[in-house]
N, C-alpha and C positions, 0 to 999 in steps of 0.2 A: 572779716574775710582775709584771709591771706593772699596778697595778691601772688600766685606762683600757682601756675597750669601743672605743678608736679603730679598734685592729686587725681588721677583720671574719675575716681568718683561721685569726688567735688563737681567735677562737671556735669556726671550723670544725674545728681543732684535737681543741676540749674535745669537741665534737660528735661524732666520730667516736667517740672513747672511750664518750659517752655510748651512739650505736648499737650498743656490742657488746652493751652491758646488755638492749639489745632484740630480740635475737636477731642481730645481727651484720648484719641489713639497710643496705644502703647509702640513708644519707638525706640529699636535698639541700633547701635552703630553699622549693624550687619544687615538688620531688615531693612534699614531706609538710609542709603547712607547720603541722599540728599539733605534730608531732613537736618540730618545730625551736622553736617557742613554747615547749615544754614544758623542752626542753636547756635554752635561752637562760635561765630562768626558771631552772633549778636553778644554772645557773652562775653567775648573777648572786647566789644566794644562797650560794650556798656559796665565792665566792671575796671577793664585796664584804660579806657579811654584813648582805645586808641582808632585810628583811621580805618575806615572799609578796605581801605586798599591794602592796611596790613593785614589787618584780618582775613582777607580775602588771599594773602598770600601764604600766611600760616598755614590755613584749611587745604590749600592747595600741597605745601610741603608733607602737609599732614598724611600724605598717601601712603609716604614712608615712613610710617612709625613704626618702632619695634620698641617692647613694653621688656622692661626689665625687672627683676624684682632684686628689691633691695632692704637689706634690716636696719638700715637707715629709715626706713618711710613705711608705715604702714598700709597694708594691701598691694597695689602695682604702681609704678612711676610710671607715668608715659614719659618716654626720649624723643626726640626728635631726630628722625635722621634722612638728610644730615642737619647738623645743627643749624639751625638760621638764627644770624642777630636781629633784630626787631632796634628801635632809635634807645631803647629804655632796658637796665638789665631785668629787668621784671618779667622778659618772656625769654631769656638768654638761655638756651637747652646745651650744658656739653654733658659729657658722659666719658672716662677713660674706655670703655669698651666700645663705644658706638662713635664713630671716626667719620668728618666730616669725606667726601670720599676728593673735594678736590686739597684738599690740606694734604692728601697721599699722591697728588698729582703728580708724574712724574716724565720730563720734560729729557730725554734724552736724547742730546749731543751727537750726530752720526756722522757728518760732514760739515767744515768749518773752512772753506775756499776763498780763495781771491777768481775773478770771474773778470777779464780783461778783455778788450774789445777783440773780434778774430780779426781783425786788420791795421797794422801800428797807423797810428794818427800822424800825417804827415808832418813836416818840421815846420811849416810855414801857419801850422794851426793848433803849435803848442801853447799858445799862453794865448789866456779870453779875459779882455775888459771886463769889470761888472759895469753893472748901469748904476743911475742915483738909486733907484728902485732895489736893486739887491742889497746895495749896501744897508737900507734902510730896514729890509727886511729883520724879522728876529734870529738870532743866530741858534736855530734850535731845528729839530728832525721834527716834518709833519710825517704822523702817523697811519698807514691806511689798511684795513684786518679784510680778506676775500674767505667767503668759505665753500665751499663745496662739498655737499653730500657725495657718499657713494655712489658709482650706476651699480645697477644687477648684475652686470657682466665684470666688477673687478675682481683684480685681482694682483695676491703681492707683486708679480714680475709687473704690471698693469704700472704699478706705481715707481717703482723703478726706474720701467720706459718713461715716464712721466718726466721726472725731475732729468734726466738726461737731455730729453728736449727741451725742457726750460732755459735748463744751463746753454747749451748752443745757441738758442735760438736770442739767449740774453747777450753771448757775445757777439752774437751778429746785430743785435740794436746796439751795441752801446760805440758799435765801429760810426754809425749814423751820428747817434747822440755821446761823441766822444769827449765831452765836459762832463757829464758826468761819472767817467771813469776815471777823473785829476784829482784834485789836489787844493784846499783855499789857501790862497796865499794872501793871508789880512794885510802885509804892510805895505802892496801896492796893488791894493784891490783889482784882484786878479785871480782868475781861477787855472792850475800852473794840469794843462793838459798831457801828463804823464806817461797817460796808460799804468797806471798802479791796480786800478781796478775797485770793483763795488765787492761790497761782502756778500758772500752766498751761505747760506747756513740750513741744512736739514736737519731735522730732529724725528724724533720717535717719541710719540706720545700714547702714554697708557690707557688709554681711555677711548670711548665710544664717542663721538662727534655730537651724534643726537641729544644722547643721554647730557655729554658735557655742557651743552647748549641749554639741557630745563633744567640743568644744577643754576642757572641765571649769575653765571661768573662775575666776580667782582675785577674791577681793574686790572687788579695784582695780578689775575691768572692769565687773563687777554694782555699783558703786559709779557709775559711769558711767550707768545706766540709772535713777538716783535725778535729784530737784531739788537735792540739795544734798548736798556732803561728809559721809561718818559718822566717826564723831559728830558731831553740829553743836549747839551750845548752842540754845534759843531766849527766851532771857530779854531780851530788845533788843526797847525799845519798837515797833522800825522791822520786826520780822521776824514776817511771815505764818504762819498758828498750820497750816495745811497747804497744801503740795505735793505736784502731780499732773505725771508725765513720760510722755506716750507715745511709743515709742521702735517707728520703722514699720522692720523689718527688709527687704534687698531680696526678699527671697522672698514677702514680703505679711502673715507673721506679725508680731504684738506684743508688747511686752513692755511694763507698766503699773506705772510706778515713783509710788509716794506713802508722804510723809512727815507726821506731823501731830505737832505739838505734845503732848509729855505731861503738861503744865501743865493741859492741858482736858479730855485726851480716855487711857480706857485703853483696853485691845483690848476692851470691851462695844460701848464708848461709838463707837471707830472702824468694829466690824462692824456696830452699828447705821445709821449713816450710809452706809457701803457697801449696806447691802442697799439705802434709800431712792434711792439713785443706779442703782444697776443696776435698780432696778424700773422708775423714770423713764425711766432709758434705753431699754430693753426697748416697754413699755408706752405709756408717754407719759403714763403719770397716775401721780399721789402715793398715798402710800398713807394712810387714814382716820387712824393714831395720830402724836398732834404729841409731838415730843421735847421733856423739860424738863430743863431742863438747873441751875434752880435750890432743887430740893429740899435735896440735899445742903450745899450755903450756907446754907438756911436751918438748917437742922439742928445742921449742922458749921461757922460762920463761920470764914473765916483769922484767925488773929490773928498780932500779932508773938512768935515765937521765940525764946528766947534759948538753947536747946542747938544741936549744932552740922547744920549745913547740907546740903545733898548736894555732892557733891565728884568728879570723875572720880578714876575706882581709879586705886591709886597704878602698876600694871602700864601706864599711859601710854604707849606710843612704843615698847615691847618688842613682839619681833616674831611677832606670836599669826597663827596658820592655824584656818583653819576645815575643817571635814570634814561630809559628811553620813554617819549611822548610819540604814540604813532596818529595823525591823524590822516584818516583813511578820505579815500575822496568822499564819501557822503560828510565827514565831521568838516570836510573844507568847504561844501557848496553851503553848509549850513552856516559857518563862519563868513563866508562873504557875503550872506544873505543878512549879515547886519550891518555891513559895513558902506562903504560906499566903494565903487569901482576900486581894485585894488587886485595885486597878484597872489599866487599861494603866500609865494615866499615872505612877502611885506606881512601878509593878513598875518602870517604863524609871528613873525618875529615881534608885532607889533601886538600880540596875545599876549606873549610871554615877558615881553617888557612892561603890559602894564600890569601884570601878577606881581612882577618882581620889585615894583613902585610899591604895590599896596605890602605887599610884603612888608619892605623898606618903614615905611611911614608908621604901621602899625609897630614893628619893632621899637624906631625911636622915639615913638610920639607924637612925633609932628612929623610933615611931608619934605622934603629933600629936594635937591636939584639932583637932577637924573640924564644919563648921557649913553645914549646905544650906542658902540660903535661898530660899525660891521665894512667889511673888505668889499670892494667892487673891483670889479674884472674891464678894465678902460680899453679892452682891446675894441677897435671897433666904435670908438666914444669919441672917440678925435677926429680931428682934420687932418690927419695923417694916414692913407689906405693902408702905407705901408707896414704899418704896426697892427695889422689885423690879427697874423698869425706868428706877431713875433714870441719868442720863446724866452724863458727867465723869467725875471719879476716883473709885473706892469700889473698893479691893485695898489688903490689908493683904500685910504679908509676914510671911509664918512660917518659924521658924528650930527645924533639927532638928539636933540636937548629938552629936558621939560624941567620949567623952571617950578619950584617949591612954590609959588605965587599963584599960578596957574590955576583957574579954578575949576574948568574944563576939565577933565578926563579921563572920558568914555573913550572907547575904545579905538570909537571910531578919529578921536583927536590923537591916539600915538598913532593910526596910520598914517596920519596926513602929515606927522611930524614925519615917521619914517620914509613916505612917500616925496616928501618937498625935500628933505636932505640928498636923496639918491638923486631927484631930476637938477637939484639944485648942483650937487656938485658934478653930477655928467656934463650941465650946459656949459659950467665955469672952466672946465677941463677941455671940454670938447671945441671951445673958440680961443685957448688960450693957443699963445706960442711956445715953439718949443722954449725958449727964452722963460717965459712968466711962467711954466710947468714947472721948471728948476728951480727958481727965484722962491714959486708955492713952496717947494718941500725944504731945500735950505733954509730957509728964513722960517717954517715952521716950528711952533714950540709950542707944547703940553702943558704947560704951565698956566695959562688961560683960565683952567679949572679951578674954581674953588675949593677948600677944604671940605667941606659937606657936601660932596658931590657923588651919587654914586655911578659908577663905572661898569657899565656891562657890555661882555664882548661877541658876537656871533659873529662867525664863518658860516656859509653855502657851498656844499658840496653838488647843490642842485642841478639838472639839465646838464651832467656829463654823464658818457654814456657808459657807468661804474657795472651797471647789472650785462653789459653787452660780454663783456672780458670772459670769451671762453678762448683757450687756451687748447683745446681740440676736443676734451671730453665732455664740454659742457657749461652752461651759465651757473656762477654765481647763484646759492642759494639768499646770501644775503652780505653786504658789504655797510664797514662801519667805520670809524673812528673814535679814537679815545682819548680822553684830555686826563692826567694828572697833576692833583693840585691848586688848578688853577681854575677859578668860574670862569665859567664861558660856556655858547648854549653853541650846538654845530647843528646844522640842521642838511640832512642827506633825501633824495628821494629813494619811496620804500621798489619794491619790484617790479610792482607792474606800471611803475611813474603816473602814478593816478597820486597817492598822497608821497606826505612828509615824515619823515621821521624825526623827532628835533632829541638830541641827546644831550641832556641839561646837565652842568656840574654846578653845584651848587655845595653849600659846607652843611651840615647834618641840620641843624634846626632848620635853616631857610627850605632844606628840601622838605622835610615833613609839613613845612605851611604850604608849598609850592603845589604838591602833589593832591592838597585836600583842599585847593581852592576851588569855588563853584565855578569859575571860566574853566579850569584845566578840567574838573569833572564833567563840566558841558560838553566839551568837547574831543576828550579824550578819557574816559571812564577808567576803573583801573581795572579792566581787561585788557585794554589798551595800552597801559601803562605798564612796563616791563622790562629789563636789561636788555632781553636779544627775543626778536620774533620768533612765533613760533612758525616752523618751515610747514608749509602750506599753507598758510595765510597768503592774500594779496592787498 
């Protein structure tokens, strides 16, 4: 049988055989949609060797099927609307008459301007020295997207009013966070706080936000909601350190895209700035705290380093796909029941790492050394209490390594490795002096890894109040980050704070194995594997 789903009647013949297994009751798509869907899923899995998730995805999109008469095909040819690409060409549906809505998505720029601080920065604050941690941070922008569904009282004038308020409150917030309105001077490891401003963009999107989300857009489409492409380097002296893009959908929904230079800000710094901006926008007043950007640089000044500097990963340009895996409260409880005492984040990190090592072993035919690299916020973990609220970069990389010859590779083993690495890193830096910490990073070299070592990158945005970002028109329905051309794992809390959403970016073949791994299916079944959570779910 040809591996094509083009002939609808071929599927119906298969359905007739499936119906016999359900008591012989005659069933048509119109009379029993659920049974038809179940049969179609089973047909795809059996005849095309597709995963349950791929079959479920196909049937979900099949709700928008359209029928097209064609002289090239006898009978009726089923054309998916919108076209959906599975991992093989056998299920690639295209038609010149039926075009994916997302390929026609128009993002029209209405405003592109520079927002400067509402109050000029004093002359004595015009230069900010970077710290050693800033110097070691990757010179790229960190992206974050906030999705706001329209309220019942929405009208076009309200969105205009909201955007005006955003611009005004942004300028007022930049007066306190003035380094973000400056420019990076790479030659002398500093930020020139010259009030050149941040980039602000407003766009009109010819789509309904809820429909856009249901389309499960790929990274390439989400990228259109950000000021700049991903990844974008930020080590040019002319580049703004912060970009904001407000995307206004036809329905009245808003998506706010933010990109901030990692040279000056880690997640803690971004969260601190964002919370202040939200507060100013909603209340019209600023908070009492005064941000301090020079604490870290005074203790850990940047310097000329002879070791290797940041370089983009070697897999740049490879076909990387991103999927979202939601571990809800019950899944996390079940996961923690299987392991020794552990945090939610460590449990999810360890599970994903375990699955990835198994995929690597199967792919290469033997076990390889494996290292999980994850960032740790060091605020509050050192004997320098004054740094608890320091802005800038104050994260270190922790390395959990599994050697190929290790015999025990159960989930608890991975949990123990992650937990030990985190504890050892915290203890070592917590007891170290400023000189010891500086020496540790100045002399660090990444060349200790063997050639046959799999390295996995993981970052966590958990425990930050992203979902409290109410600018005055309600809290976001969803918050996410995106990664492009880089294999990595990003963790963020779900909206109710009880679950964790893992955004996993892998090459296509590894992703197909990952999403069908028994461990992943146990804690994150297909209905919880999706690019964007369904609004209304907790």
